[in-house]
C-alpha positions, 0 to 999 in steps of 0.5 A: 500423565497428570494434569501439570504435564498436559497444561505445559504440553498444551501452552508449548503448542499454543506458543509454537503455533503462533510463531508460523507466519508466512509470506508465501501465497498460501497464505494469501487464500490462493490467491498468486497473481494480482492485476494493478489497472491505472489508478482513476485520477479525481484531482487536477494534478495531472498524472498522479494516478499514473504514477502511483500505479507504476510505483505499486506494480513495481513494488509488487514486482520487487516484492515477488509475493504475487505475479503482476498479471494482466487483468484477465489472468490475474487472481486478485486486482487492486483498483484505486482512486486518487480523490484528493492531491493538495500542496500547501506551505509547510514551514517558514524562514524568519522572514516568513518566506516558504521553506517547505511545502507539503504534498498530500494525497488522499485515495480509495483503493480495494484488493478484490478477488477477480472472479466474483469481485469479492472484496478482500479488503477496502481503505481510504488511506492518505499520506504526504511528502515534504520538499524544500522550496529552494532545492527540490521540486513539487514532484519530491514531495509527490513521489514521497507521498506515493512511495508511503502510499505504496507501503501501505497498500503493500502491507496491507495486500501481502505483508498482513496476512 
């Protein structure tokens, strides 16, 4: 076989191997299940840890890549703490009254193997949601921020492999 043919075969093999990608549990290094204990809440915003935990658990169940189990039965654990929450004016009307508010949530989260507590990834994440002061409640902004945070966690946990 001549040198040109070997280079072409090598490049073709390399190109094809780069196209293989899977969201299967085998891509997660043998992790097939996950536990999501309630996120600790270090803010004064009541219930925000529970809301985040519930949204993340529901998203994991819907995604179906990892089975959500109790901590004692899971291969890995997503642990988190809500460390910051703020609500501030975001936009104003021409009359200088608040038109929209912005809710910001900051969390520390880590994904660890259940046996041995080996950290797979650990991050400080933050995101925000806005809501109209006329037609929506603060909960709308909180829910929007939580949904964005859950998406970040999902991307790192099951879509980033």
